[in-house]
C-alpha positions as CSV (number, residue, x, y, z in Angstrom):
1,X,0.0,0.0,0.0
2,X,2.8,2.4,0.8
3,X,4.4,1.7,-2.6
4,X,1.2,2.5,-4.4
5,X,0.8,5.6,-2.3
6,X,4.3,6.7,-3.3
7,X,3.5,6.1,-7.0
8,X,0.3,8.2,-6.8
9,X,2.2,11.1,-5.3
10,X,4.7,11.3,-8.1
11,X,4.2,14.2,-10.6
12,X,3.3,12.1,-13.6
13,X,0.7,10.1,-11.6
14,X,-0.7,13.3,-10.2
15,X,-1.1,14.6,-13.7
16,X,-2.9,11.5,-14.8
17,X,-5.3,11.8,-11.9
18,X,-5.8,15.5,-12.8
19,X,-6.6,14.7,-16.4
20,X,-8.9,11.8,-15.4
21,X,-10.9,14.2,-13.2
22,X,-11.0,16.8,-15.9
23,X,-12.3,14.5,-18.5
24,X,-15.0,13.2,-16.2
25,X,-16.1,16.6,-14.9
26,X,-15.2,18.9,-17.7
27,X,-14.5,22.5,-16.8
28,X,-16.3,22.2,-13.4
29,X,-14.9,22.1,-10.0
30,X,-13.4,18.8,-8.9
31,X,-15.5,17.9,-5.9
32,X,-14.6,14.4,-4.7
33,X,-18.0,13.5,-3.2
34,X,-19.9,14.6,-6.3
35,X,-17.4,13.0,-8.6
36,X,-17.6,9.7,-6.8
37,X,-21.4,9.7,-6.8
38,X,-21.6,10.6,-10.5
39,X,-19.0,8.0,-11.5
40,X,-20.7,5.2,-9.5
41,X,-24.1,6.0,-11.0
42,X,-22.7,6.3,-14.5
43,X,-20.9,3.0,-14.3
44,X,-23.9,1.2,-12.9
45,X,-26.2,2.6,-15.6
46,X,-23.8,1.8,-18.5
47,X,-23.7,-1.9,-17.4
48,X,-27.4,-2.3,-17.3
49,X,-28.4,-2.6,-21.0
50,X,-26.1,-5.6,-21.7
51,X,-27.1,-7.3,-18.4
52,X,-30.8,-7.1,-18.9
53,X,-30.7,-8.1,-22.6
54,X,-28.6,-11.2,-21.6
55,X,-31.2,-12.1,-19.0
56,X,-34.0,-11.8,-21.5
57,X,-32.2,-14.2,-23.8
58,X,-32.7,-17.0,-21.4
59,X,-36.2,-17.4,-22.9
60,X,-34.6,-18.0,-26.3
61,X,-31.8,-20.3,-25.4
62,X,-33.0,-22.1,-22.2
63,X,-33.0,-25.8,-22.7
64,X,-36.2,-26.3,-20.6
65,X,-38.1,-23.7,-22.5
66,X,-36.9,-25.1,-25.8
67,X,-38.1,-28.5,-24.8
68,X,-41.5,-27.1,-23.9
69,X,-41.7,-25.5,-27.3
70,X,-40.7,-28.8,-28.9
71,X,-37.5,-27.4,-30.3
72,X,-34.8,-29.3,-28.4
73,X,-32.3,-29.4,-31.3
74,X,-31.7,-25.7,-31.6
75,X,-28.1,-24.9,-32.8
76,X,-27.4,-22.4,-30.0
77,X,-24.1,-21.3,-31.5
78,X,-25.6,-20.7,-34.9
79,X,-28.5,-18.8,-33.4
80,X,-26.2,-16.7,-31.3
81,X,-24.6,-15.0,-34.3
82,X,-27.3,-12.4,-34.7
83,X,-27.3,-11.7,-30.9
84,X,-23.5,-11.4,-31.0
85,X,-23.8,-8.8,-33.7
86,X,-26.3,-6.9,-31.5
87,X,-23.9,-6.9,-28.6
88,X,-21.1,-5.6,-30.8
89,X,-23.4,-2.7,-32.0
90,X,-24.5,-2.1,-28.4
91,X,-20.9,-1.9,-27.2
92,X,-19.9,0.5,-30.0
93,X,-23.0,2.7,-29.6
94,X,-23.0,3.1,-25.8
95,X,-19.2,3.6,-25.6
96,X,-19.2,6.1,-28.5
97,X,-22.1,8.0,-26.9
98,X,-20.2,8.3,-23.6
99,X,-17.0,9.5,-25.3
100,X,-18.9,12.0,-27.5
101,X,-20.7,13.3,-24.4
102,X,-17.3,14.2,-22.9
103,X,-15.9,15.4,-26.2
104,X,-14.8,18.8,-25.0
105,X,-12.7,17.4,-22.2
106,X,-10.7,14.8,-24.0
107,X,-7.7,17.0,-24.9
108,X,-6.1,19.7,-22.9
109,X,-7.3,23.3,-23.6
110,X,-5.6,26.7,-23.2
111,X,-6.4,26.9,-19.6
112,X,-4.6,23.6,-18.9
113,X,-1.5,24.8,-20.7
114,X,-1.6,28.2,-19.0
115,X,-1.7,26.4,-15.6
116,X,0.7,23.6,-16.3
117,X,3.4,24.9,-18.5
118,X,4.9,27.2,-15.8
119,X,5.5,24.1,-13.7
120,X,8.9,22.4,-13.9
121,X,7.5,19.6,-16.0
122,X,8.4,18.6,-19.6
123,X,5.7,19.3,-22.1
124,X,6.0,15.7,-23.2
125,X,5.0,14.5,-19.7
126,X,1.8,16.7,-19.9
127,X,0.9,15.1,-23.2
128,X,1.7,11.6,-22.1
129,X,-0.2,12.1,-18.9
130,X,-3.3,13.2,-20.8
131,X,-3.0,10.3,-23.2
132,X,-2.6,7.8,-20.3
133,X,-5.8,9.3,-18.7
134,X,-7.7,8.9,-21.9
135,X,-6.6,5.3,-22.4
136,X,-7.2,4.4,-18.8
137,X,-10.8,5.8,-18.8
138,X,-11.5,4.2,-22.2
139,X,-10.5,0.8,-20.9
140,X,-12.6,1.3,-17.7
141,X,-15.7,2.3,-19.7
142,X,-15.2,-0.5,-22.3
143,X,-15.0,-3.1,-19.5
144,X,-17.9,-1.6,-17.6
145,X,-20.3,-1.3,-20.6
146,X,-19.6,-5.0,-21.5
147,X,-19.3,-6.5,-18.1
148,X,-22.9,-7.8,-17.8
149,X,-23.1,-9.4,-21.2
150,X,-19.5,-10.7,-21.0
151,X,-20.5,-12.9,-18.0
152,X,-24.2,-13.6,-18.6
153,X,-24.4,-14.1,-22.4
154,X,-21.9,-17.0,-22.5
155,X,-23.8,-18.6,-19.6
156,X,-27.1,-18.3,-21.5
157,X,-25.5,-19.8,-24.6
158,X,-23.6,-22.6,-22.9
159,X,-26.1,-23.5,-20.2
160,X,-27.0,-26.8,-22.0
161,X,-23.3,-27.7,-22.7
162,X,-21.8,-30.4,-20.5
163,X,-18.3,-29.1,-20.4
164,X,-16.8,-26.0,-18.9
165,X,-14.5,-25.6,-21.9
166,X,-17.4,-24.6,-24.2
167,X,-18.3,-21.7,-21.9
168,X,-14.7,-20.7,-21.5
169,X,-14.0,-20.5,-25.2
170,X,-17.3,-18.7,-25.9
171,X,-16.5,-16.3,-23.0
172,X,-13.1,-15.5,-24.4
173,X,-14.2,-14.8,-28.0
174,X,-17.3,-12.9,-26.9
175,X,-15.5,-10.7,-24.3
176,X,-12.6,-9.9,-26.5
177,X,-14.9,-9.0,-29.5
178,X,-17.2,-6.6,-27.6
179,X,-14.3,-4.9,-25.7
180,X,-12.4,-4.4,-29.0
181,X,-15.6,-3.0,-30.5
182,X,-15.9,-0.5,-27.6
183,X,-12.2,0.5,-28.0
184,X,-12.6,0.9,-31.7
185,X,-15.6,3.3,-31.1
186,X,-13.6,5.3,-28.6
187,X,-10.5,5.6,-30.9
188,X,-12.8,6.6,-33.8
189,X,-14.2,9.5,-31.7
190,X,-10.6,10.5,-30.6
191,X,-9.5,10.5,-34.3
192,X,-12.4,12.8,-35.3
193,X,-11.6,15.2,-32.4
194,X,-7.9,15.2,-33.1
195,X,-8.5,15.8,-36.8
196,X,-10.8,18.8,-36.1
197,X,-8.2,20.3,-33.7
198,X,-5.4,19.8,-36.2
199,X,-7.2,21.5,-39.2
200,X,-9.4,24.1,-37.5
201,X,-8.4,27.2,-35.6
202,X,-9.4,27.1,-31.9
203,X,-12.1,29.8,-32.3
204,X,-13.8,27.6,-35.0
205,X,-13.3,24.3,-33.3
206,X,-16.0,24.9,-30.6
207,X,-18.9,25.8,-33.0
208,X,-17.9,23.1,-35.5
209,X,-17.6,20.4,-32.9
210,X,-21.2,21.0,-31.8
211,X,-22.4,20.0,-35.3
212,X,-20.1,17.1,-35.6
213,X,-21.1,15.8,-32.2
214,X,-24.7,16.0,-33.2
């Protein structure tokens, strides 16, 4: 614990924490209580769609219900393809919406550079700290959005299988696919923001970003 505390107190780690809070809260004040409540609520809500949809799919893939419908020979893996596509789209849409919502806070603005450049820190450290914060939050949101479906959907599909290996293989493929889909959505938004910042003057970036976000 002491080692972790020492790492968190280093300048680079402090910058990463600062940029994480900035991205989550935007230009507002960094109140810890409000931040914690908002983050907890947001993470819980983002995990709900995939969780509930996976639970509803028990009606489609449950062996008992299939037997009652006189359809005991359903190819569950073949039937799961369309649902897998749905979870991919859900992961991309939800993650992309969250990142687009925090669009204005992804990259440092003039206020950040005015406040941070006088400090005895290399400019490259400021850039890398912001990049680390973006990647860290992207990974957290990608895992959170897909956590419910990553655990429950393989259970739904492999409930009638007799071996644990089937569930483990399906879990690995499904989880890696939807998390990569979320990361792709995040990176696509970052690429759009970065392109606009590179080609537009700052005074035009704000109004233009509103239309692009919409």
